[in-house]
N, C-alpha and C positions, 0 to 999 in steps of 0.2 A: 427624532425618528429618521430612519434612512429614507431617502427620496426614491430609492430604486425599488422596482417591482419585486415582491417576495414570491418566488415560485411555490407551487403547491407540493409536488412530489419530490422524492429524493433525487431521482435522476435529473429532473429539471433543475433542481437546486445546484447539484454538482456541475452540471453543464453551464449554468449561469456563472458560477464562480470561475470556471475555466475560461469562459468567454471574457468575463470582466478582467481577469488576470492578463490575458493576451492584449486586451485593449489598453490597460495601464502600461504594460511593457512597451507597447507600440508608441504610446504618448511620451514615455520616458520620464514623466514627472506627474505629481499629483498635488492637489491643494487640500489642506485639512481645515475643517471649520468646527470640529467638535461634534458634528451630528451625522456625518455621512461616510465615516471610515468603514471599509468593508474587509472581509477576509482576503479578498484578492489584493487590496491595497497593501495589507500587511505583508503578504507573501512577495509582492512585487518589490517593495522596499527592502525586505530582509534578504531575498535571494537573488534578485535581478537588478539591483543597483538603481532602481527608480528614485528620482530626486523629489523629496517632499518639501513643500513650502507652506507657510501659513497663508491662509486666504486673505485677500484684500477687501473682503466684504465689510462695509462700514459697521454693520450690526455686530459682527464678530469682534472687530477691533474695539468698538465702544463697550462691549460686554467685558472684555479683558481689562481695559482701562478702568471701567466702572467698578469692578470688583476690588481693584487696588485702592481706588478713592474711597469706596464704602468702608473698607477696613480701616483706613486712616481716620475717617470720621468717627468710627466706633472707638478707636483708641483715644482720640481727642476728648470723647465724652466720658472717658475714665473707666470703660468696661474692662473687666478681666476676661481675656479671650484665650482659650486653650491653645497652648503651643506658640502663642505670640508674646504674651508676657507672663506665662505660667510655665511650670515644668511639664514634662512629658509622661504620659502613661500613669503609672502608680506614683510618680513624683509630681503630679499636677497640683499638689498643694503648695508648691513653692511659687514665689512671685518675683518678677524682675522688671526693671525699666530699660534694661539693655537689650532691646528687641533684636538688633542686628547681630550682636554677639551670641544671642540665644540660638540663632539659626546655625551658626558654626558649631555650637555646643551639641546640637542635634546630630550633626555629621560626625562629631567625635564619638558620639554614642553608637552610631550605626555603621561606620566604616570599620567593622569588626570581623569581617569574614576572612577565611583562610585562603591565601594564595601562596604558591611555592615559587622558588627562584625560577623554575621553569616557566611559570606563568608570567613573571614580571621582567624577564630578560629575553633576549633573542634566542636563548637556548630552547625555549618553548616552541619555537617554530621548526625545530629539527625533529626528524622522525624518531630519534632515540629517546626523546623526551615526551613522546605522545602520552604515555600513561600519566605522568605528572601533570601535563597540561590540561588534563580533564578536570582539574580543580577550578577551572574558569569556564564560564558560559561560552558556547560557540558565538561567534560574531553575529551570525544571523539572528539569534535570539535577542542579542543586545540591541541591534538596530530596530527590531520589531518593538522591543520594550520602549525605546526612546520615542519611536513614532507614536505609540499608543498613549504614552504619558503626555506628550505634547498635545495630542488631540483632546485628551480629557480636560486638561487645564485651559484649553482654548475656549471652553464653554463659558468661561467667565464667572465661575463660582468659587475660585480658589485663591484669588489675590496673588496670582503669579503674573509677572509683568511680561510685556511684549519682548524686551531684550532677553529674558531668560528662555522663553519659548523659542525664539529665533536662534539662540545660541545652541540649543539642543539639535534643532533641525539642521543647522549649519554643520555640526559635527558629522551628521549622517551624510550630508552631501559631500563633505571633504574626506569621507571615509576615515574618520578619526573615531575609533570605536573603543569605549572604555573596557578595561579588563575587569570583569565582575566575578566574584566568587560564585561557584555553582551551588553551594549549599549554605544554609544559614537563615533562610526566610521561612516563616510559618504562615505568611499571607493572612495575618490577622488584622493588624493595623495597616493593611496593604502589604506590599513587598518592600518594606522599609530598607532593608540592607542593600539589595541590588540597586534600588533607585538612588541611594546615597552615593554610590560610586559614579552614577551618571551626573549627579549634582557636583561632585568633586571634580569631574572632568571639565564642566563648563566654568567652574571657579578657577581652573588652572592650577589645581593643587599639586605640589611636587611629590605628594605621597600617593597619588592616584596614577595608575598606568593606563596607557591606551595603545591600541594597535593602529599603526598608520601605514599607508601604502606609499611606496616610493617606486614608481614604475610598475613592474610586475612583482616586486618584492614587498613583503610586509615586515615591519619592525615594531618592537615594543619600546616606547619611550614614556617619559612622564607626561602628565597632562600639561604641566607648565611649559615644557619644551614644545609639545605639539601645538599649543595655541600660538606660541612665538613663531613657529614655522609657517602657520597659515595666516599670520598677521591678525589674529583675533585677541581681544582683551578678555581677561577673566571677568566673570559676572560677579558683582557684589550683591549678595542676597538682601532683599528688603524684608520687612516684617512678614512672617508667615511663608516666605517664598521657599525656604528649605523644606518646611513642613508640607507646603502645598505640592511640592514636587515629589517627595518621598512617600507621602501618605496616600497610596493608591494601589490599585490592582493591576498596574500596567504590565509587570513581568509575567504574572499569571495569565492575564487576558491575552497578551501578545503570543506567548508560547501556545496557549490553547488555540488561538487562531491558526498558527502554523500546523499544529497537530491535526486540527479538524479538517483543514483543507486536504491533507493527505489521507485522513481517515475516510472522507467521502470517496476519494479515488479508489481506495481499497475495497470499499463496499461495492462499488461498481465492478471492480475486478473480480470479486467473489462470484458475482452473477455471471460474468463472462466465463470464468473457469468452469462453473457448473455446466454451462451450455456446451463447452468444449468436451467436458467429461461425458456428457450424455451421448455425444456423437462417437467419442472414442470407444465407449463400452457398448454402443448401439442400444442406448436406453430409449425410453419412451417419452414422447412429448405430452402424453396424456396427463402426466403428473401436474402439468401447468395449464390444463384446460380451464378456460374462464369459469365454467360451471362450478368447479371445485372451490375456487376463491369466492365466487359470488354467494355461495351458501354459507360461507364463514367470512363475512366481509370485513376483515381487518385490512386497513388501507395499505400497510406495508406488504402483507402477503399478496394482495391483489397486484400491487406494482411489481413486486419481484417476479411473480408468475408471468405477467405481461412482458417484462423485460427479457426474461430468459427465452420465452416463446418467440419473441421478435428476432432474437439472434439465430434461432433454429429454423426460421422460415426458409423453405426450399432445400433443406438438408436431405441428402441421399443416404445418410447414415443413421439418423435418428428415426425411430419407429413412430408411427401414428397411433391412432386409437386402437385399443385391443378389441373393440367390438367388431372391427373389420379385418383383423389379422390373427392368425394363429401363431403361437410361440412355444418353442420347446424350452425346457428348463424353468427358471423362475418366471411366473406370469406377470410379475411386477418388479420394478427396480428396488434396490436396497434403499435404506433411509437417506443416505447421503445425497441421492438424486431425487427420490420420490417425495421427500419432505423438505427439499431445499428452500422452496418459497416460504414455507411455514417457519423455517429456521432463520432465514434472512430477514423476513418481513418485520418482526419486532425491532430488529437492530436498525432498520431504516427509519422507523418511527422515533427511536431514541436519538439517532443522529440528527434528525430534523429538530427535535427539541433542544439538543445540545447546540445546534447551529444558532437557534434563536437566542439562547442564553448568552452565547459568546458575542453575537452581533450587538446585543443590547449593551453588554459590558464594554465593548470597544468604544461606544459612544455615550458613556455615562460619566458623571462626576462622582469620584469615589474617594474623596479625601474628607478631612474633618479638621476644624469646623468649616461649614459651608457659608458662603456669603450671598445674601439676597440683595442684589444691587437695587432692586426696585424699592424695597422698604428700608434700605440702609441698615440691615441687621444681620445677625449671624445665628447659626444653629449648630449645636453639637449633636452628633449621631454616629452611625456606624456603617456608612456606605463602603468603607474600606474592607469590610469583612467579605472575602472573596468566595463565599460558599456557593454562589451560582456557578463559578468556574469549576469548583470542586465537583459539583453535581454534574456538570457537562463532561468533565474529564473521566469521572468514574463510569458514567454511562458509555462513553466512547471507548474506554479501555476494555470494558466487559464486552462490548459489541465486537471489538477487534479480536478478542479471545474466541468469540463464537465463530467469526469468519475463519480464524486460524484453524479451529477444530474441524470445520467442514472441509477446508482445503487439505488438511492432513489426511482425513479419511478418504476423500476423493482420490488423492494422489496414491495412497496405499492401494486402493482398489484397482487403479490402472496398472500398477506395477505387479501386483500379486496374480499369478496365473490361475489361482483358484477363484478369483473374483472378477477378472477382467474380460470374461466372455470370449475366451479363445485367443487372446493376444499372447505373444511369447513371454516366457518367464523373464522378469526383470526388464522387460521391453528391449531385449537384445535383438539386433538385426542379424547377428551371425551365430556361431556355435556357443551355446550357453555353458559348455564345459570350461571355456577359457575367457568368457566375456560375461560381465555382470553389470552391464551399463547403468541401470538405475538403482541397484541395490544400495549403494552408498547414499543416494539421495533419500531413499526410504528411511535410513538411519538418521540422516541429518534432520529430516522433518520431525522425527520423534524428539530430537534434542531441542529444536526450535519450539515445538509444542509444549514441552515441559516447562521451558523458561517463560513462555507466554502465559501459561496457566498460572504460574507463580505470580507474575505481574498483575494478573487479573484481580488479585485480592485487593480489597478496599484500602485506600490510604486514610480516608476520613475517620476510620475507627481507631486511629493511633494518635489522636490529639493529646498533647501534653500541656499542662498549665505553664504559663510563662509570664515573665515581667511583673513580679510582685503581685501575682494573682490577678492582675488587671486583664491580661490576655488569657483568661482561663478557657475561653472558646476561641479557637483559631482554625482557619479553614484548611491549611496545608495545601492550598490550591496549586502553588507552583510545584510542590513535590509531586502531587497527583499528575500535573501536566508533564513533568519530567518523565515519570514512569509510563505515561501514555505515549510519549514520543518513543520510548524504548519499544513499546508494543507496536507502534507504527513500523519501526525498523524491522522487527522480527516478522511481522505479517508480510512486509514487503519481500523479505527473504523467502518466506513460504509461498507467496504469490509467484515469485520468479521461478522457484522449483516447480510449482504446479503448471505454469505455462510451458516450461521446457518439457516436462513429462507429458503433458497433454498433446503437444505438437508431435512428439515422438510416437505416442500411442496412436494418434490419428494417421500418421504416415504408415505405421505398421498395419493398421486396420485397412487402409486403402491398398497397401501392398498385398495383404491377404485376399482381399476381394478381387484384385486383378489376377492373382494366382488362381483363385477358384474359377474365375471366368475362363482362364486359359485351360484349366483342367477339363472343362467340358469337351473341348476339341481333342485334348490328349486322351481322354477316356474313350472317345469314339475311335481314335487311331489304335489304341491298345486292343479294344474289343474286336476291331476288324482283323488285326494281325493275329491275335491269339485264337479267335473263334471263326475266322473266315471260312475254314474248310469243314467245320462241324455244325454250324448254325445257319439258319435262314436269315436273310437281311433284316426282317422285322424283329427277329429274336436278338440279333446283334444290337439293334437299336435299344432294346430293353436292357440288355447287359450293360451297354454304355451308360444308360441312365442310372443303373444301380451302382456302377463303378464311380461315376461322378458324385453321387450322393454319399457313397461310402468314404470317398477321399475327404470330402468336406466335413463329414461328421467326425472322422477319426483324427484329422489333422490338428485341431485345437488341443486335444487331450495329450498330444505327444510333444508339447512345446518345450519340455525340459531336456529333450534329446538333441544332440548335434544333428546337422542336416542329413548326413548319410544314414546314421542310425535311425533317424526319424522316418525316413522314407522306407527303410526296411520294416520298421514297426507298423507303419500304415499298411504296407503290403501284407503283413501277417494278419492284421486286424480285419481286412476286408474279405479274406478268403472264406471264413465261415458264412459271412453275409452273402457272398457271391454263390457259394455252394447251395444254400437254401433257395436263393433266387432262381438258380438254374433248374432246380427240381420242379419249380412251378412253371418255368418258361418252356422247358424242353419236355416233350412227351416221354413217358416211361420207355417206350420202345426204342428211343434213340439215346438213352442214358447209358453210355458205354465207356470203355477205357479211354477212347479218344477225347471224350468230353473232359475227363478228369486230368488228362495230360494237358489239355488246353488251359485248364484252371491254373495248373502249375506254371505254364508258360506265361499266362496273364500276370501272375504274381511277380515273376522275375522281370518281365518287361515293365511292369508298373513301378517297381523300385527304381529302375534306371530312368524311366521317363519322368517320374515325380521330381527327382533331383535335377535333371536337366532342365525341366520346365521352370522350376523354382529359380535356379541360377539365372536363367534367361530373363525371367520376369523381374528379378531383383536388379539386374544390370540395367534393364530398361527403366525401372522405377527411379533409380539413382540419377538417371540422365534426364528423364521427363518431369519428375516431381509433379504428378497430377492431383495431389491431395486436395488442393483448393477447389477443384471442380466438384468435389463431393460434399462440400460443406454448406452450411446455411449462409444466408446472405450477410449476417452479422459476424458469425464465427470465421467466415472466410477472410474478413478484413483483419481480424486479430491474428489469425494464422499467418497471413501474408506479411503483416508487420514484423512478426518474429523471424520468419524465414528469409524475407527479402530486405526489409528496411534495416533490421538489426543484423542480418546475414548470419543467423544462427542455423547451422546446417542439420539435416537429418543425420543422426548418429549411426554410422554404418557398422560399428562394432569395435573390436580390439584394434583394428587398423587405424582408428581415430586417435589412439592414445599417443601423446608425445613420447618419442622413444629415444633411448640412448643407442649408440651404434651397434652394440652387441645383440640387440633385438632384431636386427635386420629389417626394420620397418622404415618406410620412407619418411622423410622429414615433413613432407607436405602430402596433401590428398586432394586430388582434383584441382591442383594449382593453388590451393588455399592453405594457410597455416593451420596447424593442429592446436587444439586446446584441450585441457582436461575437461571433464564433465563440469566440474565446479567453475572452470574458467568461462564456459559458455553461460552458465547460470548467472555468473557475476555480471555479465553484459546485460542480461535481462533485468537483474536487480537494479543496476545503476540507471537503466532506462525508466524503471518505475519510480525511483527516488527523484530523478532530475526532471521528470515530467515528459520525457520524450514520447512515451507511449500513451499519455493521457488523452490527447486529441483523438487518436485512432480508436481507443477503447470506447470513449464516449460516443464518437460518431458511429460506431458499429451498431449501436442500439437504435439509430435513427435512419437506417438505410431504407 
């Protein structure tokens, strides 16, 4: 069992993984003992170059040595032991006394995967060969696999010797990473094929290739040459050592660990984007009121509601309880916001179960046969069947699809002027006749969602009988983990899009509010100038109030028009409103031609004033960037990370587009380089995948 405290909730679990990862990275190395390997440890070694070593604890060393001795005693007693002096799988009815040669025969059987010339030569390191190089596993996956397998056999049930374990760990430290075929394992008798390439590497096989680092460059060489370069001798496998190293779930478990770490982060991101969307659309916090979750007490729903509400604390954009406020239009938010906690909650519960399954697998003995050093006996069984990992990955992939669907709908609602509660069409900051800022993103999101939905289909339902009917049940765990990692990638893209869109929507919302605020004074100026000679001061005040309200009510419905045309249309729309208001304000005896002339003057002045005020407010907004002051205590942290830490700017319109000379657009804007919309989203995507945003997003829930 793990010694570390196991947190209760999903957010606490995710935060604990992140803190643990940073601690391991800071330490720079970790010790494995078969019992305490964590998700953070796997990520630290795979992605951040942390150095793993075998523990020096006497009990661990004794257990490892004891399993080797116990096996030798069983052989001396004349036992037939599977895979030690018998054949393998459906060929286990054969017998042999050549126990060392048998282990090499096992590798002959298993080193059968497909690698292209691009994978096994330095051509594979060139961009032109990227498609072909995908036939091999990423080095991060391989390092994680090597770490997990070393940890498993260090438990002392596998008759794998200290030199063999140390050899694998040394390859990780020396950055000598086997080139392993991406496809070909069914994760039934463990991940036999991938692990056989790891074993070939520590043997120094001239038929196995590895990636080695030379300064800042990587090269592909044979395992034989790589061992010579680092001054290491090839390992000669003892009885069962080949089987003990290949017959396990390490590849599946390792990849599942990498997947799950990022999936946890995306679950937190989904809650963060929900809070940002609530503010952008000026939705209600009522949907996340504790009473709603308390009367339907699913743990995940309760947590999601609490998390989202915590981000919105202090927001000037999100609305409070409807019992104290009136609202025009829809009296409640659409499902993508109103039922977000109900949608997210079950996924958090599934991810916590998946986390427990993977954590157990990382610290389990998963080969066959197993050696009981205490009784000096052995047991045949099926701990290599990686169905627990399949179960974890199927749940995780489906949860990711659910998060993706929610992000897709929320993003669409922010972009669509029919759904975004008065924001500009396509979230353009300039004229929509020649600027379509987020329209392409909306299309991209549909493409991402379609692929994600396809990936959500189960892998476990596609099991095929293999290996002389012996492996009639096989978990396909590694395949499921591979596709779940694809889902992680796609949801990361969708999350990047949603963050970019949400920040743009928030800026436009605050810009709109600042504009409306300035219109109150402008309405009074227009009323004074147009009606100063025909109305009493108190009547002018009432007209100004009507004007301000009419401007604000009609402005959102005209978002599809360019600014000049929009102002004209608003001017036309408020005339009937103003006319009927004046009939109530002004006594019949004073309703004359001068009054109607003043209405016409008011209209003409309003058209000019509206445009002038908007341009003035827009210029001020681009300079001051006051949006953060309107946001909740948590959403402010996330918005600030996007705008300031990542330096993703407010998109001002077509002027932002990188131009060729004939467009007569400047090459820079406000002294910064221009990027395409996709260029900026790509920056956010990379920050999500490499963990740059992880700390900020997690900490935003704890303000």
